[in-house]
ROSE-4610 file (N, C-alpha, C; in Angstrom, 1 decimal, always signed):
// ROSE-4610
residu = [M/M/M/Y/Y/Y/Q/Q/Q/I/I/I/S/S/S/V/V/V/Y/Y/Y/I/I/I/P/P/P/L/L/L/P/P/P/A/A/A/L/L/L/E/E/E/K/K/K/V/V/V/R/R/R/D/D/D/A/A/A/M/M/M/F/F/F/E/E/E/A/A/A/G/G/G/G/G/G/G/G/G/S/S/S/F/F/F/G/G/G/F/F/F/Y/Y/Y/D/D/D/S/S/S/C/C/C/C/C/C/W/W/W/I/I/I/T/T/T/K/K/K/G/G/G/K/K/K/G/G/G/R/R/R/F/F/F/R/R/R/P/P/P/L/L/L/N/N/N/G/G/G/S/S/S/N/N/N/P/P/P/Y/Y/Y/L/L/L/G/G/G/E/E/E/Q/Q/Q/G/G/G/N/N/N/V/V/V/E/E/E/E/E/E/V/V/V/D/D/D/E/E/E/Y/Y/Y/K/K/K/L/L/L/E/E/E/M/M/M/S/S/S/C/C/C/D/D/D/D/D/D/K/K/K/V/V/V/F/F/F/E/E/E/S/S/S/V/V/V/I/I/I/K/K/K/A/A/A/M/M/M/K/K/K/K/K/K/A/A/A/H/H/H/P/P/P/Y/Y/Y/E/E/E/T/T/T/P/P/P/A/A/A/F/F/F/N/N/N/Y/Y/Y/F/F/F/H/H/H/F/F/F/N/N/N/E/E/E/N/N/N/I/I/I]
num = [1/1/1/2/2/2/3/3/3/4/4/4/5/5/5/6/6/6/7/7/7/8/8/8/9/9/9/10/10/10/11/11/11/12/12/12/13/13/13/14/14/14/15/15/15/16/16/16/17/17/17/18/18/18/19/19/19/20/20/20/21/21/21/22/22/22/23/23/23/24/24/24/25/25/25/26/26/26/27/27/27/28/28/28/29/29/29/30/30/30/31/31/31/32/32/32/33/33/33/34/34/34/35/35/35/36/36/36/37/37/37/38/38/38/39/39/39/40/40/40/41/41/41/42/42/42/43/43/43/44/44/44/45/45/45/46/46/46/47/47/47/48/48/48/49/49/49/50/50/50/51/51/51/52/52/52/53/53/53/54/54/54/55/55/55/56/56/56/57/57/57/58/58/58/59/59/59/60/60/60/61/61/61/62/62/62/63/63/63/64/64/64/65/65/65/66/66/66/67/67/67/68/68/68/69/69/69/70/70/70/71/71/71/72/72/72/73/73/73/74/74/74/75/75/75/76/76/76/77/77/77/78/78/78/79/79/79/80/80/80/81/81/81/82/82/82/83/83/83/84/84/84/85/85/85/86/86/86/87/87/87/88/88/88/89/89/89/90/90/90/91/91/91/92/92/92/93/93/93/94/94/94/95/95/95/96/96/96/97/97/97/98/98/98/99/99/99/100/100/100/101/101/101/102/102/102/103/103/103/104/104/104]
x = [+20.2/+21.5/+21.3/+22.5/+23.0/+24.8/+25.0/+26.4/+26.5/+27.2/+27.6/+28.7/+29.1/+29.9/+30.4/+31.4/+31.8/+33.2/+33.6/+34.4/+35.4/+36.5/+37.2/+38.7/+39.1/+40.6/+41.3/+42.5/+43.2/+43.5/+43.6/+43.9/+42.6/+41.5/+39.8/+39.8/+40.4/+40.4/+40.0/+40.9/+40.9/+39.4/+39.7/+38.5/+37.4/+36.7/+35.7/+35.2/+36.5/+36.0/+36.2/+36.7/+36.4/+35.1/+34.8/+33.5/+32.5/+32.2/+31.3/+31.6/+32.4/+33.1/+31.8/+32.7/+31.8/+30.1/+29.6/+28.4/+27.6/+28.6/+27.5/+28.2/+28.7/+29.0/+30.1/+30.5/+31.4/+31.2/+29.8/+29.6/+28.7/+29.7/+29.1/+28.8/+27.9/+28.6/+29.4/+30.0/+31.2/+32.1/+32.2/+33.3/+32.6/+33.8/+33.8/+34.8/+34.8/+36.0/+36.0/+34.7/+35.1/+35.0/+36.0/+35.4/+36.1/+36.2/+36.6/+37.4/+38.6/+39.0/+40.1/+39.7/+40.3/+40.7/+41.9/+41.8/+41.7/+41.7/+40.8/+41.3/+40.8/+40.9/+39.6/+39.3/+38.2/+37.9/+37.0/+37.0/+35.9/+35.8/+34.6/+35.2/+34.1/+34.3/+33.5/+34.1/+33.2/+32.2/+31.1/+30.3/+30.1/+29.5/+29.3/+28.3/+28.8/+28.1/+28.6/+29.3/+29.6/+31.0/+30.9/+32.5/+33.5/+34.4/+34.9/+36.1/+36.5/+37.4/+39.1/+38.8/+39.8/+39.3/+40.3/+39.9/+39.1/+39.2/+38.1/+37.3/+36.7/+35.0/+35.5/+34.2/+35.0/+36.2/+36.5/+38.3/+37.9/+38.1/+38.1/+39.2/+39.2/+40.0/+39.9/+40.9/+41.1/+42.0/+41.4/+42.3/+42.7/+43.5/+43.4/+42.2/+41.4/+40.4/+40.3/+39.9/+39.3/+38.0/+37.6/+36.3/+36.4/+35.1/+35.5/+34.5/+34.2/+33.0/+32.7/+31.4/+31.1/+29.8/+29.2/+28.1/+27.9/+26.7/+25.8/+24.3/+23.9/+22.8/+21.5/+20.4/+19.4/+19.2/+19.4/+19.7/+19.9/+21.5/+22.3/+22.8/+21.8/+22.3/+21.9/+20.8/+20.9/+22.0/+22.2/+23.2/+24.9/+24.7/+26.5/+26.4/+25.2/+25.5/+25.8/+24.8/+24.9/+26.8/+27.3/+28.2/+29.6/+29.2/+30.0/+30.1/+28.8/+29.0/+29.4/+29.6/+29.7/+31.1/+32.0/+33.5/+34.0/+33.3/+33.8/+34.3/+35.1/+35.5/+34.8/+34.4/+33.4/+32.6/+31.9/+30.9/+29.4/+29.4/+28.7/+29.4/+29.8/+30.3/+29.6/+30.0/+29.6/+29.7/+28.0/+28.0/+27.0/+26.9/+25.6/+25.4/+24.4/+24.2/+23.0/+22.7/+21.8/+21.4/+20.6/+19.7/+19.8/+20.1/+19.8/+19.8/+18.9/+18.8/+20.3/+20.4/+21.5/+21.5/+20.0/+19.5/+19.2/+19.8/+19.8/+21.2]
y = [+177.9/+177.4/+176.4/+175.1/+174.0/+174.4/+173.6/+173.2/+172.0/+171.1/+169.5/+169.9/+168.0/+167.7/+166.3/+166.1/+165.2/+164.3/+163.4/+162.3/+161.7/+162.0/+161.3/+161.2/+160.3/+159.6/+160.7/+160.5/+162.1/+161.5/+160.3/+160.0/+160.7/+160.9/+161.1/+162.2/+163.5/+164.2/+165.6/+165.9/+166.9/+166.5/+165.4/+165.1/+165.1/+164.5/+164.3/+166.6/+167.0/+168.6/+169.5/+169.0/+169.8/+169.0/+167.8/+167.6/+168.6/+168.6/+169.3/+171.1/+171.4/+172.4/+173.2/+171.9/+171.8/+171.7/+171.5/+171.0/+172.5/+173.0/+174.9/+174.8/+173.7/+174.4/+174.9/+175.5/+175.9/+178.0/+178.4/+179.3/+180.2/+181.4/+182.2/+183.4/+184.4/+185.5/+185.7/+186.8/+187.5/+186.1/+184.8/+183.7/+182.5/+182.1/+181.0/+179.7/+178.4/+177.5/+177.5/+177.5/+177.9/+176.3/+176.1/+174.9/+174.8/+174.3/+174.0/+172.4/+171.8/+170.8/+170.6/+169.6/+169.2/+167.8/+167.2/+165.9/+165.2/+163.9/+163.5/+161.5/+160.8/+159.3/+158.8/+158.2/+156.6/+155.8/+155.4/+154.2/+153.7/+151.7/+151.4/+149.7/+149.1/+147.7/+147.3/+146.4/+146.3/+145.2/+145.1/+144.2/+142.7/+141.8/+140.8/+141.8/+141.2/+141.2/+142.8/+143.8/+145.3/+144.7/+146.1/+146.3/+147.2/+147.0/+148.2/+148.3/+149.9/+150.1/+150.1/+150.4/+149.8/+149.0/+148.3/+147.1/+146.2/+145.0/+143.5/+143.4/+143.0/+142.7/+142.0/+141.9/+141.9/+142.3/+143.2/+143.4/+144.7/+145.2/+147.4/+147.7/+148.9/+150.0/+151.0/+151.4/+153.0/+153.8/+154.6/+155.3/+156.9/+157.3/+158.5/+159.5/+160.9/+161.4/+162.9/+163.0/+164.5/+165.2/+165.8/+166.5/+167.6/+167.6/+168.1/+169.0/+170.1/+171.5/+172.2/+172.7/+173.9/+173.8/+175.3/+175.7/+175.5/+175.5/+175.6/+176.0/+176.6/+177.0/+176.1/+176.3/+175.6/+174.8/+175.9/+175.5/+174.2/+174.6/+173.1/+171.7/+172.0/+171.0/+169.7/+168.9/+167.4/+167.7/+168.9/+168.2/+168.2/+168.6/+168.8/+167.8/+166.9/+165.5/+164.7/+164.6/+163.3/+163.6/+164.7/+164.7/+164.0/+164.2/+164.1/+162.4/+161.7/+160.6/+159.7/+160.4/+160.0/+159.6/+160.9/+160.9/+160.9/+160.3/+159.3/+157.9/+157.5/+156.3/+155.0/+155.4/+154.5/+154.2/+152.9/+152.4/+153.1/+153.4/+154.3/+155.4/+156.7/+157.6/+158.3/+158.5/+159.4/+161.1/+161.2/+162.7/+163.1/+164.6/+165.0/+166.4/+166.9/+168.5/+169.3/+170.5/+171.0/+172.1/+172.6/+173.9/+174.9/+176.0/+177.2/+178.8/+179.6/+180.9/+182.0/+182.4/+183.0/+184.3/+184.5/+185.9/+186.6/+185.7/+185.6/+186.9]
z = [+55.5/+55.4/+56.4/+56.0/+56.5/+57.2/+58.3/+58.6/+58.0/+57.7/+57.6/+57.9/+58.6/+59.3/+58.6/+58.3/+57.9/+58.4/+58.4/+58.6/+57.6/+57.5/+56.3/+56.9/+55.7/+56.0/+55.0/+55.6/+55.0/+53.6/+53.0/+51.6/+50.8/+51.1/+50.6/+51.0/+51.9/+52.2/+51.2/+50.5/+48.8/+48.7/+47.5/+46.7/+47.7/+48.4/+49.2/+49.1/+49.8/+50.1/+49.0/+47.9/+46.4/+45.8/+45.7/+45.4/+46.2/+47.7/+47.8/+47.2/+47.6/+47.2/+45.5/+44.7/+43.3/+43.5/+44.3/+44.2/+44.4/+45.3/+46.1/+47.2/+48.4/+49.5/+50.1/+51.3/+51.4/+50.7/+51.0/+50.0/+51.2/+51.5/+52.8/+52.5/+52.4/+51.8/+50.3/+50.5/+49.6/+49.7/+50.2/+49.8/+49.7/+49.1/+48.7/+49.3/+49.0/+49.1/+50.9/+51.7/+53.2/+53.5/+54.7/+55.5/+56.7/+57.5/+58.9/+58.9/+59.2/+59.3/+60.5/+60.9/+62.3/+62.1/+62.8/+62.8/+64.2/+63.8/+64.7/+64.8/+65.7/+65.6/+65.2/+64.1/+64.5/+65.0/+65.3/+65.3/+64.8/+64.4/+63.8/+64.2/+63.7/+63.5/+62.7/+61.3/+59.8/+60.7/+60.1/+60.9/+59.6/+60.0/+58.7/+57.5/+56.3/+55.1/+54.9/+55.2/+55.2/+54.0/+53.5/+52.2/+52.8/+53.7/+54.1/+53.5/+53.7/+52.8/+53.1/+55.0/+56.0/+56.9/+57.6/+58.4/+58.0/+58.7/+58.0/+59.6/+58.8/+59.5/+60.7/+61.5/+63.2/+64.0/+63.7/+64.0/+64.2/+65.6/+65.4/+65.4/+64.4/+63.7/+64.1/+64.1/+64.7/+63.3/+63.3/+61.8/+62.1/+61.5/+61.7/+60.9/+61.0/+60.4/+60.3/+59.7/+59.9/+59.2/+60.3/+60.2/+59.4/+58.4/+57.4/+57.7/+58.3/+58.2/+57.7/+56.9/+56.0/+56.0/+55.7/+55.6/+53.5/+53.8/+52.9/+52.4/+51.4/+51.6/+51.2/+51.3/+51.4/+50.0/+48.7/+47.6/+47.0/+47.7/+47.3/+48.4/+49.2/+50.4/+49.7/+49.4/+48.6/+47.4/+46.7/+45.8/+47.0/+47.7/+48.1/+49.2/+49.5/+50.2/+49.3/+48.2/+47.2/+46.6/+46.7/+46.1/+47.1/+48.6/+49.2/+49.6/+49.3/+49.7/+48.2/+47.1/+46.2/+45.9/+46.7/+46.6/+47.7/+48.7/+49.9/+50.0/+50.4/+50.1/+51.3/+52.1/+53.5/+52.6/+52.8/+52.3/+53.1/+54.1/+55.2/+56.0/+55.0/+55.7/+56.5/+57.5/+59.0/+59.0/+58.8/+58.8/+59.4/+59.6/+60.7/+59.5/+60.4/+59.8/+60.6/+60.6/+60.8/+60.2/+61.2/+60.1/+60.7/+60.3/+61.1/+60.2/+60.8/+60.2/+60.1/+59.3/+58.9/+59.1/+59.7/+59.3/+61.0/+61.8/+63.4/+63.6]
């Protein structure tokens, strides 16, 4: 099993979440569509050569974002990451993941 976390601006939250669910993310035991969502503030500065969804090159931007977390089976991990990247509006989505043993 993997735990995936990704930061998403509100207008894209449902699109990214649903794409990850459709790819097999958020399933655990006899449940699906499982996730955890928390609100926070993202901060970044687009550099030269970037094509930012929000903000302008060289200017620091702060935006309300949501951290979406969900588990996924090893078999669908790559598909879930690909779906997240395709649905996400950011040029470079900020995400992380870790692998864990569900049988412990």
